[in-house]
C-alpha positions as CSV (number, residue, x, y, z in Angstrom):
1,M,0.0,0.0,0.0
2,P,1.6,3.3,-1.0
3,K,2.4,6.0,1.5
4,S,1.6,9.6,1.0
5,T,4.8,11.3,0.1
6,S,3.9,14.8,1.4
7,K,1.8,16.3,4.0
8,K,-0.3,19.4,3.3
9,Q,-1.2,21.8,6.0
10,A,-4.8,21.7,7.1
11,K,-6.7,25.1,7.0
12,C,-7.4,26.0,10.6
13,P,-10.7,27.5,11.6
14,P,-10.5,30.5,14.0
15,S,-11.3,28.4,17.0
16,C,-8.2,26.2,16.3
17,Q,-5.7,29.0,15.6
18,P,-2.5,28.8,17.7
19,S,-2.4,31.5,20.4
20,D,0.1,34.4,20.4
21,P,3.6,33.0,21.0
22,E,4.1,35.3,23.9
23,T,1.0,34.0,25.6
24,P,1.5,31.0,28.0
25,N,0.3,27.7,26.5
26,N,-2.3,26.4,28.8
27,L,-3.7,23.9,26.4
28,S,-4.4,20.3,27.5
29,V,-5.0,17.4,25.2
30,E,-8.7,17.6,26.3
31,N,-8.9,21.2,25.3
32,I,-7.3,20.6,21.9
33,N,-9.7,17.7,21.2
34,L,-12.7,19.9,22.0
35,G,-11.4,23.1,20.5
36,C,-9.5,22.1,17.4
37,F,-11.8,21.7,14.4
38,C,-9.2,21.0,11.7
39,K,-10.2,18.6,8.9
40,T,-7.1,16.5,8.4
41,L,-8.3,13.7,6.2
42,D,-7.4,14.1,2.5
43,R,-10.2,12.0,1.1
44,E,-8.8,12.1,-2.4
45,Q,-5.6,10.6,-1.2
46,L,-7.4,8.0,0.9
47,D,-9.5,7.1,-2.2
48,K,-6.3,6.5,-4.2
49,I,-4.8,4.4,-1.5
50,L,-7.9,2.2,-1.1
51,K,-8.3,1.8,-4.9
52,S,-4.7,0.7,-5.2
53,D,-5.9,-2.5,-3.5
54,D,-8.5,-3.0,-6.3
55,L,-11.3,-3.1,-3.8
56,T,-14.6,-4.3,-5.1
57,R,-16.5,-1.6,-3.2
58,D,-16.1,2.2,-3.5
59,I,-15.8,2.5,0.3
60,L,-15.9,6.3,0.6
61,Q,-19.2,6.2,-1.4
62,T,-20.9,3.2,0.1
63,Q,-19.7,3.7,3.7
64,P,-19.2,7.5,4.0
65,Q,-19.3,7.4,7.8
66,L,-16.5,4.8,8.1
67,F,-13.8,7.5,8.3
68,S,-14.0,10.8,10.1
69,N,-12.5,13.9,8.5
70,T,-10.7,14.8,11.6
71,S,-7.9,13.3,13.8
72,V,-7.7,12.8,17.5
73,F,-4.9,14.0,19.9
74,I,-3.3,12.1,22.7
75,S,-0.4,13.0,25.0
76,S,2.9,11.1,25.2
77,H,2.1,10.6,28.9
78,Q,-1.2,8.9,28.0
79,I,0.5,6.7,25.5
80,N,3.1,5.6,28.1
81,Q,0.2,4.9,30.5
82,I,-1.5,2.7,27.8
83,K,1.7,0.9,27.1
84,A,2.2,0.1,30.8
85,I,-1.4,-1.2,31.1
86,V,-0.9,-3.5,28.1
87,Q,2.4,-4.8,29.4
88,S,0.9,-5.5,32.8
89,I,-2.0,-7.4,31.4
90,E,0.4,-9.4,29.2
91,R,2.4,-10.5,32.2
92,I,-0.7,-11.4,34.1
93,V,-2.2,-13.4,31.3
94,H,1.0,-15.5,31.0
95,L,0.8,-16.6,34.7
96,T,-0.1,-20.2,35.0
97,A,-2.4,-19.5,38.0
98,F,-4.3,-16.9,35.9
99,Q,-4.7,-19.2,33.0
100,T,-5.9,-22.1,35.2
101,M,-8.5,-19.9,36.8
102,V,-9.7,-18.4,33.5
103,L,-9.9,-21.7,31.7
104,N,-11.8,-23.4,34.5
105,N,-14.5,-20.8,34.0
106,T,-15.0,-20.8,30.3
107,D,-16.8,-23.1,27.8
108,V,-13.6,-23.2,25.7
109,T,-12.2,-25.8,28.1
110,S,-14.2,-28.4,26.2
111,I,-12.2,-27.6,23.2
112,L,-8.7,-27.1,24.7
113,G,-9.1,-30.2,26.8
114,K,-9.3,-32.3,23.6
115,R,-6.7,-30.5,21.7
116,K,-3.4,-32.2,21.1
117,N,-0.6,-30.7,23.2
118,E,1.7,-28.2,21.5
119,N,4.9,-26.8,23.0
120,Q,4.1,-23.2,22.0
121,E,0.9,-21.4,21.2
122,N,1.1,-18.7,18.6
123,P,0.5,-15.3,20.2
124,G,-2.5,-14.3,18.1
125,V,-2.8,-11.3,15.7
126,F,-4.7,-8.0,16.2
127,M,-5.5,-7.9,19.9
128,G,-7.6,-4.8,20.4
129,Y,-7.4,-2.9,23.7
130,D,-10.2,-0.3,23.9
131,F,-9.8,2.7,26.2
132,H,-11.8,5.8,27.3
133,L,-9.6,8.7,28.2
134,T,-10.3,10.3,31.6
135,D,-8.9,12.8,34.1
136,T,-7.5,9.9,36.1
137,G,-5.8,8.2,33.2
138,P,-6.9,5.8,30.4
139,Q,-9.6,3.4,31.4
140,L,-9.6,-0.1,29.7
141,I,-13.2,-0.9,28.7
142,E,-12.5,-4.2,27.1
143,I,-10.1,-6.4,25.1
144,N,-11.0,-7.9,21.8
145,T,-9.4,-10.6,19.7
146,N,-9.6,-10.3,15.9
147,A,-10.1,-6.6,16.3
148,G,-11.3,-5.1,13.0
149,G,-10.1,-2.0,11.2
150,A,-6.3,-2.3,11.3
151,F,-5.8,-2.4,7.6
152,L,-8.2,0.4,7.0
153,N,-6.6,2.5,9.6
154,S,-3.2,2.0,8.1
155,A,-4.6,3.5,4.9
156,L,-6.3,6.3,6.9
157,L,-3.1,7.3,8.6
158,N,-1.3,7.7,5.3
159,A,-4.0,10.1,4.0
160,Q,-3.7,12.7,6.7
161,T,-2.8,16.3,6.3
162,L,-0.9,18.2,9.0
163,C,-3.0,19.9,11.6
164,C,-2.1,23.4,12.7
165,Q,-1.5,22.0,16.2
166,N,2.0,20.9,17.1
167,A,1.6,17.1,16.7
168,E,3.2,14.1,15.3
169,S,2.2,10.6,14.2
170,S,1.5,8.2,17.0
171,F,3.6,5.4,15.5
172,P,7.3,5.2,14.9
173,L,8.3,6.9,11.7
174,D,11.8,5.5,11.5
175,G,10.9,1.7,11.5
176,P,9.0,-0.6,9.2
177,S,5.7,0.6,7.8
178,I,2.5,-0.5,9.5
179,N,1.8,-3.0,6.7
180,E,5.3,-4.4,6.8
181,Q,4.8,-4.9,10.6
182,F,1.5,-6.7,9.8
183,M,3.1,-9.0,7.3
184,A,6.0,-9.8,9.8
185,M,3.4,-10.6,12.4
186,F,1.6,-13.2,10.3
187,L,4.9,-14.7,9.3
188,N,5.8,-14.9,13.0
189,E,2.6,-16.8,13.6
190,W,3.5,-19.3,11.0
191,R,7.0,-19.8,12.5
192,Y,5.4,-20.9,15.8
193,K,4.7,-24.2,14.0
194,K,8.5,-24.6,14.1
195,S,8.5,-25.2,10.4
196,D,11.2,-24.1,7.9
197,L,8.7,-24.5,5.1
198,P,7.4,-21.3,3.5
199,L,3.9,-20.1,4.2
200,K,2.1,-20.8,0.9
201,R,-1.6,-20.4,1.4
202,V,-3.8,-18.4,3.8
203,A,-7.5,-18.5,4.3
204,I,-9.3,-15.4,5.7
205,V,-12.6,-16.7,7.2
206,D,-15.8,-15.1,8.3
207,E,-19.5,-16.0,8.0
208,N,-20.8,-14.7,4.6
209,P,-17.6,-12.7,4.3
210,Q,-18.7,-10.5,1.4
211,Q,-21.7,-9.3,3.5
212,Q,-19.5,-8.2,6.4
213,F,-19.3,-4.5,7.1
214,L,-15.5,-4.5,7.1
215,Y,-15.2,-6.9,4.1
216,P,-13.0,-4.4,2.2
217,E,-10.2,-4.9,4.6
218,F,-10.3,-8.6,3.9
219,E,-9.4,-7.7,0.4
220,M,-6.7,-5.3,1.6
221,A,-5.2,-8.2,3.7
222,K,-5.4,-10.5,0.7
223,R,-3.5,-8.1,-1.5
224,L,-0.8,-7.7,1.2
225,F,-0.3,-11.5,1.4
226,E,-0.3,-11.8,-2.4
227,R,2.4,-9.1,-2.8
228,N,4.5,-11.3,-0.5
229,G,4.0,-14.4,-2.7
230,I,1.3,-16.0,-0.6
231,E,-1.9,-17.4,-2.0
232,V,-5.1,-16.3,-0.3
233,V,-8.7,-17.3,-0.3
234,I,-11.6,-15.4,1.5
235,V,-14.1,-18.0,2.7
236,D,-17.1,-18.9,4.8
237,P,-16.3,-21.6,7.4
238,L,-18.6,-24.0,5.5
239,D,-16.1,-23.9,2.6
240,F,-13.5,-25.7,4.7
241,I,-12.9,-29.5,4.3
242,Y,-11.0,-31.4,7.0
243,E,-9.6,-34.8,6.1
244,N,-6.4,-36.7,6.3
245,N,-5.3,-34.3,9.0
246,S,-5.3,-31.3,6.7
247,L,-7.6,-28.3,6.2
248,S,-8.4,-27.5,2.6
249,V,-10.6,-25.3,0.3
250,N,-11.5,-26.5,-3.1
251,G,-8.7,-29.1,-2.8
252,D,-6.0,-26.6,-1.8
253,V,-4.4,-27.2,1.6
254,I,-4.5,-24.2,3.9
255,D,-1.4,-23.4,6.0
256,L,-2.7,-20.6,8.1
257,V,-6.2,-19.2,8.9
258,Y,-6.7,-15.5,9.6
259,N,-9.8,-15.9,11.8
260,R,-12.4,-13.2,11.7
261,L,-15.3,-15.4,13.1
262,T,-17.3,-14.3,16.1
263,D,-17.9,-17.9,16.9
264,F,-15.1,-17.6,19.4
265,S,-15.1,-21.2,20.6
266,F,-15.8,-22.8,17.2
267,S,-19.0,-24.3,18.7
268,H,-21.3,-23.7,15.7
269,T,-22.0,-26.4,13.2
270,A,-20.5,-24.3,10.4
271,S,-17.2,-24.3,12.2
272,A,-16.9,-28.1,12.5
273,A,-14.1,-28.5,9.9
274,L,-12.1,-25.6,11.3
275,R,-12.6,-26.9,14.9
276,A,-11.3,-30.3,13.9
277,A,-8.3,-28.9,12.2
278,Y,-7.5,-26.7,15.2
279,L,-7.9,-29.5,17.7
280,N,-5.5,-31.7,15.8
281,N,-2.9,-28.9,15.1
282,A,-3.4,-29.4,11.4
283,V,-3.4,-25.6,10.7
284,I,-2.3,-22.4,12.4
285,V,-5.3,-20.4,13.5
286,T,-4.9,-16.8,14.5
287,P,-6.6,-15.6,16.6
288,N,-8.0,-18.8,18.1
289,P,-10.3,-19.9,20.9
290,L,-7.5,-19.9,23.5
291,H,-6.7,-16.2,22.7
292,H,-10.3,-15.3,23.2
293,A,-10.6,-17.2,26.5
294,L,-7.5,-15.6,27.9
295,Y,-7.9,-12.1,26.8
296,A,-11.4,-11.2,25.5
297,N,-14.0,-13.1,27.7
298,K,-15.6,-10.3,29.7
299,R,-15.5,-12.5,32.8
300,N,-11.7,-11.9,32.9
301,L,-12.3,-8.2,33.7
302,T,-13.8,-9.3,37.0
303,L,-10.4,-10.8,37.9
304,L,-8.3,-8.0,36.5
305,S,-10.2,-5.3,38.4
306,D,-10.0,-7.2,41.7
307,A,-6.8,-6.5,43.7
308,D,-7.3,-9.3,46.2
309,T,-7.8,-12.0,43.5
310,L,-4.7,-10.8,41.6
311,K,-2.6,-11.0,44.7
312,Q,-3.8,-14.5,45.3
313,L,-2.7,-15.4,41.7
314,G,0.8,-14.2,42.4
315,V,0.6,-10.9,40.5
316,G,3.2,-8.3,41.6
317,P,2.2,-5.1,43.4
318,T,3.2,-2.8,40.5
319,D,1.0,-4.7,38.0
320,I,-1.9,-4.9,40.5
321,N,-1.8,-1.2,41.0
322,T,-1.5,-0.5,37.2
323,V,-4.5,-2.7,36.1
324,T,-6.9,-2.0,39.0
325,K,-6.5,1.7,38.4
326,A,-7.1,1.3,34.7
327,I,-10.0,-1.2,34.6
328,P,-13.4,-0.1,35.9
329,L,-14.7,-2.4,38.7
330,T,-16.4,-5.3,36.9
331,R,-18.6,-8.0,38.5
332,I,-20.5,-11.1,37.5
333,I,-24.3,-10.8,37.8
334,T,-25.8,-13.3,40.2
335,S,-29.1,-13.8,42.1
336,L,-27.3,-12.6,45.2
337,N,-26.3,-9.2,43.8
338,A,-29.1,-8.7,41.3
339,E,-31.3,-6.4,43.6
340,Q,-28.3,-4.2,44.5
341,L,-27.3,-3.9,40.8
342,W,-30.8,-2.9,39.7
343,A,-30.8,-0.2,42.4
344,E,-27.3,1.0,41.2
345,R,-28.0,0.5,37.4
346,K,-27.8,4.2,36.4
347,H,-24.1,4.1,37.1
348,L,-23.5,0.7,35.5
349,F,-22.9,-0.8,32.0
350,F,-24.1,-4.4,31.3
351,K,-22.2,-6.7,28.8
352,P,-22.6,-10.3,27.8
353,T,-19.4,-12.2,28.6
354,T,-18.7,-13.1,24.9
355,C,-20.2,-10.1,23.2
356,F,-18.7,-8.4,20.2
357,G,-19.4,-5.1,18.3
358,S,-21.3,-3.7,21.3
359,R,-24.1,-6.2,20.6
360,A,-26.6,-6.9,23.5
361,T,-24.8,-4.3,25.7
362,Y,-26.9,-1.9,27.8
363,R,-26.3,1.3,29.6
364,G,-28.0,1.0,33.0
365,D,-29.9,4.3,32.9
366,K,-31.7,3.0,29.7
367,L,-32.7,-0.4,31.1
368,T,-36.3,-1.6,31.1
369,K,-37.6,-4.4,33.3
370,R,-38.0,-6.6,30.2
371,V,-34.3,-6.2,29.3
372,W,-33.3,-6.6,32.9
373,N,-35.0,-10.0,33.0
374,E,-33.2,-11.0,29.9
375,I,-29.9,-10.0,31.5
376,L,-30.7,-12.1,34.6
377,N,-31.3,-15.1,32.4
378,G,-28.2,-14.6,30.4
379,D,-24.5,-14.6,31.0
380,Y,-23.6,-11.0,31.8
381,V,-21.0,-8.9,33.6
382,V,-21.6,-5.4,34.9
383,Q,-19.0,-2.7,34.8
384,Q,-18.8,0.7,36.4
385,V,-19.7,3.4,33.8
386,V,-16.7,5.4,32.5
387,K,-17.9,8.3,30.3
388,P,-15.9,8.7,27.1
389,S,-14.1,11.9,26.3
390,E,-15.2,14.0,23.4
391,R,-13.8,15.3,20.1
392,G,-14.9,18.5,18.5
393,V,-15.9,18.1,14.8
394,I,-17.7,20.2,12.2
395,V,-20.8,18.6,10.8
396,D,-22.8,20.4,8.1
397,G,-20.9,23.6,8.9
398,Q,-21.7,23.4,12.6
399,E,-19.3,22.8,15.5
400,T,-20.4,19.8,17.6
401,A,-18.8,17.2,19.9
402,L,-18.7,13.4,19.4
403,K,-17.9,10.7,21.9
404,M,-14.6,8.9,21.3
405,D,-12.6,5.9,22.3
406,I,-9.0,4.9,21.6
407,R,-8.1,1.4,20.3
408,A,-4.6,0.1,20.5
409,Y,-3.8,-2.8,18.1
410,V,-1.3,-5.0,20.0
411,Y,0.9,-8.0,19.1
412,E,3.0,-9.8,21.6
413,G,2.5,-6.9,24.1
414,K,3.7,-4.3,21.6
415,I,1.4,-1.6,20.3
416,Q,1.5,-1.5,16.5
417,L,-1.1,1.2,15.8
418,F,-3.6,3.5,17.5
419,T,-6.9,4.5,16.2
420,A,-9.9,6.4,17.5
421,R,-13.6,5.8,16.9
422,L,-16.0,8.8,17.0
423,Y,-19.7,8.3,17.5
424,Q,-23.0,9.3,19.1
425,G,-25.3,7.1,21.1
426,Q,-24.8,4.4,23.6
427,T,-22.0,2.5,21.8
428,T,-19.5,2.9,19.0
429,N,-21.0,2.7,15.6
430,F,-20.3,3.8,12.0
431,R,-23.6,5.6,11.4
432,T,-22.8,9.1,12.9
433,N,-22.3,12.1,10.6
434,G,-18.7,13.3,11.2
435,G,-17.8,10.1,13.0
436,G,-16.0,6.8,12.2
437,F,-12.4,5.8,12.4
438,A,-10.0,8.7,13.2
439,S,-6.2,8.7,13.1
440,V,-4.4,9.4,16.4
441,F,-1.6,11.9,16.8
442,I,0.6,12.9,19.7
443,A,0.1,16.5,20.8
444,N,3.4,18.1,21.8
445,L,2.3,20.3,24.8
């Protein structure tokens, strides 16, 4: 994917103009995000980048609210805080005591218990750590495996103009490009099989893939693999055949599966062939059911936000302090605490333990008795509400503010890319005028 070779200066509205150089700079990141209305996205450049991947859809026409025209600012201190949170969680997740407790409380045990032993598990691509920025520091709302949008955000970052604010890109400019890092990540996943053989064929899998909202980035991933000499098929899980201890599509053996399914434990009938291949180590699957169980099951947040439990698991005091400050108190809903939680609901957020894409999540102050009864009969956790910060944008010529969250794409504990999502309403969405993915820049205060 080509990079933009030059950066134009965005035209700053009066509310975003730098102050007199002799005037003390009292700007904070929050003030810049609310008061700077620069439009930094060069849509023509983004269109060229996207079309260079021969996408079958004209994304900017068919999904106009996928990308915001503006960027989001974050401080270097906030970035360092997010890095520390990610690294603490990585250390905790790799503790044997933590894994034992988590896997004893998840339905994925039925899969992993039958799986043939393997010396090393591949780390899993595109972990997504989602944060709200607050006065007390970044708050980790949830972790997602197979987090979407990474390829699209790589393109978005390369189509940004310079804002009038003193800012720089939030990813290293002197190392490999984002897409080069992505390619190296997948090759590293392959090497965990301890094979000197080349990676020949990859399958990108999701249910009805061409109907998925983010299908265009499946094509972007396909093109990246192909430029590196790797064959790719984009498939529905029903397209897989498992026989003679190999996974194939149309007779071609698959070496690695880039998994975008939301059937996280491969329990659906459609996933039967993929499940069998995974259980028998016939193919590298990334991310896979173990990754979801260890990182993304919402029940894990009840452990990570509980200092006493973490201490019992052998977590060090520094990591305990880091994660409990960063993760809102999260509890499992039971018959014993249901009455209290209903009384406190206006300050709580309710999430199913294996939800994705904000589905079936509810803000407590919007709950009805009918929905509450559904929650009690389901498998839910409840989390203290953390209000998202806001980003000022111009919509139809009017200044307004949208909610925002920050997503860090992580591999092996290292942050590869930041993005923001701007939205209105209860949860993130791509239906808000002026909203969508937004690139993240470091404000030099």
